[in-house]
C-alpha positions in Angstrom: 124.7 113.7 133.8 124.9 117.2 132.3 122.1 119.3 130.8 121.9 120.2 127.1 122.9 123.7 127.9 126.4 122.6 129.0 127.4 121.0 125.6 128.0 124.2 123.8 125.3 123.7 121.2 124.0 126.5 119.1 121.4 128.6 120.8 118.8 128.1 118.1 119.2 124.3 118.6 118.8 124.8 122.4 115.5 126.7 121.8 114.1 123.8 119.7 115.2 121.3 122.4 113.5 123.4 125.1 110.3 123.5 123.0 110.4 119.7 122.7 110.7 119.6 126.5 113.9 117.6 126.4 115.2 118.1 130.0 118.2 115.8 130.4 120.2 114.0 127.7 119.9 110.2 127.5 123.0 108.1 128.3 124.0 107.8 124.6 123.5 111.6 124.1 125.6 112.4 127.1 128.5 110.4 125.8 128.3 111.1 122.1 127.4 114.8 121.8 130.5 116.2 123.5 132.8 113.9 121.5 131.4 114.9 118.1 131.6 118.6 119.1 135.2 118.5 120.3 137.0 115.3 119.3 138.9 114.5 116.1 138.2 110.8 116.4 135.7 108.6 114.6 133.1 107.0 116.9 131.7 103.5 117.1 128.6 103.5 119.3 126.6 100.5 120.4 123.1 101.2 121.5 119.6 99.8 120.9 117.0 101.6 118.8 114.9 104.0 121.0 117.8 105.2 123.1 118.0 108.7 121.5 120.6 108.0 118.9 119.2 110.5 116.4 119.6 113.4 118.7 123.0 112.1 119.8 124.5 112.5 116.3 122.0 115.0 114.8 122.3 117.9 117.4 126.1 118.2 117.2 126.3 117.8 113.4 123.7 120.5 112.9 125.6 122.7 115.3 128.9 122.2 113.5 127.5 122.8 110.0 126.0 126.3 110.5 127.7 128.4 107.9 126.9 130.0 104.6 128.4 127.2 102.5 126.1 125.6 99.8 127.8 122.2 100.1 126.4 119.0 101.5 128.4 118.6 104.8 126.6 115.8 106.5 125.4 112.4 105.2 123.3 110.0 107.3 122.9 106.5 105.8 120.2 104.3 107.2 118.6 101.0 106.1 114.9 101.8 105.2 112.6 104.4 103.8 110.7 104.6 107.1 113.7 105.3 109.2 115.1 107.7 106.6 111.9 109.8 106.8 111.8 109.7 110.6 115.4 110.8 111.0 114.8 113.6 108.5 111.7 114.8 110.4 113.5 114.8 113.7 116.5 116.7 112.4 114.3 119.3 110.8 112.6 119.8 114.1 116.0 120.3 115.8 117.0 122.9 113.2 113.6 124.7 112.9 114.9 128.1 114.2 117.8 128.2 111.7 117.2 130.3 108.6 117.9 128.7 105.3 119.1 125.4 106.9 117.9 122.4 104.8 117.8 118.7 105.6 116.2 116.4 103.0 115.5 112.6 102.9 116.5 110.6 99.9 115.0 107.1 99.5 113.8 104.6 97.0 110.2 103.6 96.2 109.4 107.1 94.9 110.2 109.3 91.9 113.8 110.3 91.8 113.2 113.5 89.9 111.6 115.3 92.9 114.7 114.3 95.0 117.0 115.7 92.4 115.1 119.0 92.5 115.5 118.9 96.3 119.3 118.6 96.0 119.4 121.7 93.9 118.2 123.7 97.0 121.6 123.2 98.6 120.8 121.0 101.7 123.3 120.9 104.5 122.5 117.3 105.5 121.0 114.5 103.5 119.5 111.4 105.0 119.7 108.5 102.6 119.0 104.8 102.0 122.1 103.2 100.3 120.4 102.1 97.1 119.0 105.5 96.2 122.1 107.4 97.2 124.2 105.2 94.9 121.7 105.8 92.1 122.2 109.5 92.4 126.0 109.1 92.5 125.9 107.2 89.3 123.7 109.9 87.7 126.2 112.5 89.0 123.3 114.4 90.7 124.8 114.6 94.1 128.2 116.0 95.1 129.8 114.5 98.2 133.2 116.0 97.8 132.7 118.4 100.8 131.2 116.0 103.2 132.7 116.4 106.7 130.4 114.1 108.8 129.2 110.7 107.8 126.8 108.6 109.9 126.1 104.9 109.5 122.9 104.4 111.5 121.7 100.9 112.2 124.9 99.6 110.6 124.2 96.0 111.5 120.7 96.2 109.9 122.1 97.6 106.6 124.8 95.0 106.4 122.4 92.1 107.1 120.2 93.5 104.3 123.1 93.1 101.9 124.1 96.7 101.4 127.9 96.2 101.9 128.7 97.0 98.3 126.6 100.2 98.3 128.2 101.4 101.6 131.7 100.8 100.2 130.9 102.9 97.1 129.5 105.8 99.2 132.5 105.7 101.5 134.9 105.9 98.5 133.0 109.0 97.3 133.5 111.1 100.4 136.8 112.9 101.4 139.5 111.0 103.4 139.5 113.6 106.2 135.8 113.1 107.0 134.6 111.9 110.4 132.7 108.6 110.5 130.1 107.9 113.3 128.8 104.3 113.3 125.8 103.3 115.4 124.8 99.7 115.8 122.8 97.6 118.2 125.3 94.7 117.8 129.0 94.4 116.8 128.8 91.6 114.2 131.7 90.5 112.1 130.3 92.4 109.2 130.2 95.6 111.2 133.8 95.0 112.4 134.9 94.6 108.8 133.5 98.1 108.0 135.2 99.6 111.1 138.5 97.9 110.4 138.5 99.1 106.7 137.4 102.7 107.1 137.8 103.9 110.7 141.1 104.6 112.5 141.6 105.0 116.2 137.8 105.2 116.7 136.4 105.8 120.1 134.2 103.0 121.5 131.1 104.2 123.2 128.5 101.8 124.6 125.4 102.3 126.7 124.9 98.6 126.9 127.0 95.6 126.3 127.1 94.9 122.5 125.2 91.8 121.4 123.4 91.8 124.8 119.6 91.9 125.3 118.1 94.8 127.3 117.7 94.2 131.1 114.2 95.5 131.0 113.0 92.6 128.8 111.9 89.3 130.1 112.4 86.3 127.8 110.3 83.2 127.8 109.8 80.3 125.5 107.3 77.6 124.7 108.0 74.2 123.1 105.2 73.8 120.6 104.7 72.5 117.1 103.4 75.0 114.5 99.7 73.9 114.5 99.4 74.8 118.2 101.1 78.2 118.1 98.1 80.3 117.0 96.0 79.1 119.9 98.7 80.0 122.4 99.1 83.5 120.7 95.4 84.0 121.0 95.6 83.2 124.7 98.5 85.6 125.2 96.6 88.4 123.5 93.4 87.7 125.5 95.0 87.8 128.9 96.9 90.9 128.1 94.3 93.6 127.7 96.6 96.4 126.6 98.9 94.3 124.4 100.8 96.3 121.7 102.9 93.8 119.8 104.8 92.7 116.7 104.5 89.0 115.7 107.6 88.0 113.7 107.2 85.2 111.1 109.9 83.7 108.9 108.0 83.9 105.6 105.4 86.1 103.9 103.0 83.0 103.7 103.1 82.7 107.5 102.4 86.4 108.0 99.3 86.1 105.8 98.1 82.9 107.5 98.5 84.3 111.1 97.1 87.8 110.3 94.1 86.2 108.5 93.3 84.1 111.5 93.6 87.1 113.8 91.4 89.3 111.7 88.8 86.5 111.4 88.8 86.3 115.2 88.1 90.1 115.4 91.6 91.2 116.6 92.9 94.6 115.5 95.7 93.1 113.4 97.4 93.9 110.0 100.2 92.3 108.0 103.5 93.9 106.9 105.4 92.0 104.3 107.2 92.4 101.0 103.9 91.9 99.0 102.7 95.4 100.1 103.3 98.5 98.0 105.0 101.4 99.6 101.7 103.3 100.1 100.2 100.2 101.7 103.2 99.9 104.0 102.9 103.5 105.0 99.2 103.2 105.7 99.7 100.1 107.9 102.5 101.7 109.8 100.5 104.9 110.4 97.7 102.8 111.8 100.1 100.8 114.0 101.9 103.9 115.4 98.5 105.6 116.2 97.4 102.3 117.7 94.4 102.0 115.5 95.7 98.5 115.2 97.7 97.0 118.1 99.0 93.8 116.5 101.4 93.8 113.6 102.3 90.5 111.9 105.6 91.0 110.0 108.7 89.5 108.4 112.1 90.7 109.6 112.9 92.2 106.2 109.6 94.2 106.1 110.0 95.5 109.6 113.6 96.6 109.4 114.2 100.2 110.4 110.7 100.5 112.0 111.0 102.6 115.1 107.9 102.1 117.3 107.9 103.0 121.0 106.0 101.4 123.9 105.7 97.9 122.5 104.6 95.6 125.4 105.4 92.3 123.7 107.5 90.8 120.9 106.2 87.4 119.8 108.6 85.2 117.7 106.4 82.8 115.8 109.7 81.1 114.7 113.1 81.1 116.3 115.4 83.2 114.1 118.4 81.6 112.6 120.8 84.4 113.6 121.2 85.3 117.4 121.6 88.9 116.4 118.2 89.0 114.8 116.7 87.8 118.0 118.5 90.6 119.9 117.1 93.1 117.4 113.6 91.8 117.7 113.5 91.7 121.5 115.1 95.1 121.7 112.0 96.7 120.2 110.2 96.3 123.6 111.3 97.2 127.1 112.4 100.7 126.0 112.7 104.0 128.0 113.0 102.0 131.3 109.7 100.2 130.7 109.4 96.4 131.1 108.7 94.3 128.0 108.2 90.6 127.3 109.7 88.6 124.4 108.1 85.3 123.6 109.6 82.6 121.4 108.2 79.3 120.1 110.6 76.5 119.4 110.3 72.9 118.4 111.8 70.1 120.4 114.7 70.0 118.0 115.7 73.7 118.4 117.3 73.6 121.8 120.8 74.0 120.4 119.8 77.1 118.5 118.2 78.6 121.6 121.3 77.7 123.6 123.4 79.6 121.0 121.3 82.7 121.5 121.7 82.4 125.3 125.4 82.1 124.9 126.1 84.9 122.4 123.5 87.4 123.7 123.9 86.6 127.5 120.1 86.3 127.7 118.3 84.1 130.2 115.1 82.4 129.0 112.3 81.0 131.2 110.5 78.0 130.0 106.7 78.2 130.1 104.3 75.3 130.0 101.7 75.3 127.2 98.4 76.3 128.8 95.9 73.4 128.9 92.3 73.6 127.7 91.0 74.5 131.2 93.4 77.4 131.7 92.6 78.9 128.3 88.9 78.5 128.9 89.1 80.2 132.3 91.1 83.1 130.9 88.6 83.7 128.1 85.7 83.3 130.5 87.2 86.0 132.8 87.6 88.3 129.8 84.1 87.7 128.7 82.7 88.4 132.2 84.7 91.6 132.4 83.4 92.7 129.0 79.8 92.0 130.0 80.0 93.6 133.5 81.6 96.7 132.0 78.8 97.3 129.5 76.3 100.1 130.4 72.8 99.1 131.5 70.4 99.5 128.6 68.3 102.7 128.6 64.5 102.6 128.9 64.3 103.3 125.2 66.6 100.4 124.4 64.6 98.0 126.7 61.5 98.9 124.9 63.2 98.0 121.6 64.3 94.7 123.0 60.9 93.6 124.2 60.0 92.0 120.8 62.9 89.6 121.3 61.9 88.5 124.9 59.3 86.1 123.7 62.0 84.1 121.8 64.1 83.7 125.0 61.4 83.2 127.6 61.6 79.4 127.4 65.3 79.4 128.5 66.4 79.6 132.1 69.1 82.1 133.3 71.7 79.3 133.3 70.8 78.2 129.8 71.1 81.8 128.5 74.5 82.3 130.1 75.7 79.0 128.6 74.6 80.1 125.2 76.3 83.5 125.5 79.5 81.7 126.5 79.2 79.2 123.6 78.7 82.1 121.2 81.8 84.1 122.4 84.3 81.4 123.2 85.6 78.9 120.7 86.0 75.3 121.6 89.7 74.7 122.1 91.5 71.5 121.5 93.9 70.5 124.2 97.1 72.3 123.4 99.2 70.1 125.7 99.2 67.1 123.4 102.7 67.4 121.9 103.4 63.9 123.2 100.9 62.5 120.6 102.3 64.7 117.9 103.7 62.7 115.0 105.7 64.8 112.4 105.6 64.1 108.7 108.6 61.9 107.8 108.9 63.4 104.3 112.4 64.8 103.7 111.7 67.1 100.9 108.4 68.6 101.9 108.5 70.6 105.1 105.8 70.2 107.6 102.9 72.6 107.5 104.8 75.1 105.4 104.2 74.1 101.8 108.0 74.6 101.3 110.5 72.2 99.7 114.2 72.2 100.4 116.5 72.4 97.4 120.3 71.9 97.2 122.7 73.8 95.1 126.4 73.1 94.3 127.8 76.5 95.4 128.7 77.7 98.9 131.1 79.9 100.9 134.0 78.6 98.8 132.3 80.2 95.8 131.9 83.5 97.7 128.1 82.9 98.1 126.1 84.8 100.6 122.4 84.6 101.4 121.9 87.9 99.7 123.7 86.7 96.6 121.7 83.5 96.5 118.4 85.5 96.7 119.6 87.6 93.8 120.4 84.5 91.7 117.0 83.1 92.4 115.2 86.3 91.5 117.3 86.8 88.4 116.7 83.3 87.1 112.9 83.2 87.6 112.5 87.0 87.0 110.2 87.4 90.0 110.4 88.8 93.5 107.2 87.2 94.6 108.5 83.6 95.1 108.3 82.5 98.7 111.8 81.7 100.0 112.3 80.1 103.4 115.4 79.2 105.4 118.8 79.5 103.7 121.9 77.6 104.8 125.3 78.3 103.2 127.8 75.5 103.7 131.4 75.5 102.3 130.8 73.7 99.0 127.0 73.5 98.7 124.0 75.4 100.0 120.3 74.6 100.7 117.2 76.8 100.6 113.5 76.4 101.0 111.1 77.4 98.3 107.4 77.4 97.7 106.6 73.8 96.7 104.4 75.0 93.8 107.5 76.8 92.3 110.0 73.9 92.7 109.9 72.7 89.0 110.1 76.3 87.7 113.0 77.2 90.0 115.0 74.0 89.2 114.5 74.4 85.4 115.4 78.1 85.4 118.4 78.0 87.7 120.1 75.2 85.7 120.8 77.7 83.0 122.7 80.3 85.0 126.3 80.6 86.2 128.0 81.9 89.3 131.5 83.1 88.9 131.8 81.0 85.7 130.6 77.9 87.5 127.6 76.0 86.1 124.9 75.6 88.7 123.5 72.2 89.6 120.3 72.2 91.6 118.0 69.5 92.9 115.7 68.5 95.7 117.6 68.1 98.9 118.1 64.5 99.9 119.4 63.9 103.5 120.2 60.3 102.7 122.6 61.3 99.9 124.3 63.8 102.2 124.6 61.3 105.0 126.0 58.6 102.7 128.5 61.1 101.3 129.6 62.2 104.8 129.9 58.5 105.9 132.1 57.7 102.9 134.4 60.7 103.7 134.7 59.6 107.3 135.5 56.0 106.3 138.1 57.3 103.9 139.7 59.4 106.7 139.8 56.5 109.1 141.3 54.3 106.4 144.0 56.8 105.6 144.8 57.2 109.3 145.4 53.5 109.6 148.1 53.6 106.9 150.4 55.7 109.1 
């Protein structure tokens, strides 16, 4: 491990590093910085968020672009506004002792005119979200003809958010002799498609095995139906006094339901989902980063690009469909050598999906039994006792004030008063270990406890359909982004998706009038019996044909 002084960075940068009290580079910095400074190769780097990636690419690019040119020489592309702002802030701190050196963030959700004015001030580096950068390219307000260094940060996140087209357009705007530095937590097929198309003889740098969970994170799971999960979460929060966590939910509706219950039970919790305005999102995140609130209930989409250190727990209210998503979620805890805990809830039917995560991510999970009524009561009793014993003894003045209440309590014994205090502070809990008596709703169309209905549509992978494209089709047809969409499954010739049951008629009627690649769309409520009968007919036909030969 070398010190920053030995890399050959500009002295002004070293002065800012010293001021920040950076002593030794992190593993990713130690491997990436000298390669960017001296190598002619592109770089593919796999590392989790929180490992020091920003300094790994930022310090050498700043050092290499110190000249009197008025051109944009560095472009950093990242998935979200929050990450864009954070990276820009960090880079400006690194370059604070450099005269006339400008780095500006460019992102959506704010007026584009102010950003156009910022571009007129000749920045050396721009930090951008894909959508807003493409908008500026279309308006011919940004010139990328002199770009020498191009960074794709959180590449897997950007691609999973559906930015492939925007990334392609940007890459076609920059010179062919530019250097590309791609950073990703996982090496998905989508990421590999980018590297194969635009990067040649790239150096592979990894500070951890790609698609592997961090060694500092312990993974546990509970088998629980949804109506029991909140009580377990409460117990987890109660027994972990200094908990600092994100609770991931599949839908906006679930985030609202869970956060509402937490707030009602006097926990410091807030919701983060697509219904919030940008100002509301910023306010929530500021409160979470400053630990005014210690519990954030969020969807994956809303939380993308959020970089928060020192999370003690990640709680997965649902098992994510994609193993890579789970790696991303769990990778938000257990950073900087600290231990973290990732908790996931699954139904009894989700073992296969959990096994898939185990296999692809090389993660080991420990099964935990659902705490029974006695365990939960004991843990809450202990917390209550600790709260009471830690309270200061009332002053003489306060005791005088309380005297008028004594007459109302004189008739009760010490034991009775303690019992009433306990009853007041601890909710009666149903036995959580009653999954054996749990009988799910047999309805095929209406999903249990979610208020969602599964719909089937006659297009799939053969029609070049992706989840992102399907969402765009839905939003286009009903002209709204507020419709609750649940799980999406893309098959070869058809697809299914969950939608708010209240919106079913509207979605079906509107989507019948749209086309996809000149193909008329047929949409209806999903019927498992029809699918099963169709599959059985095909199997019988195959068997019959085999008998002919």
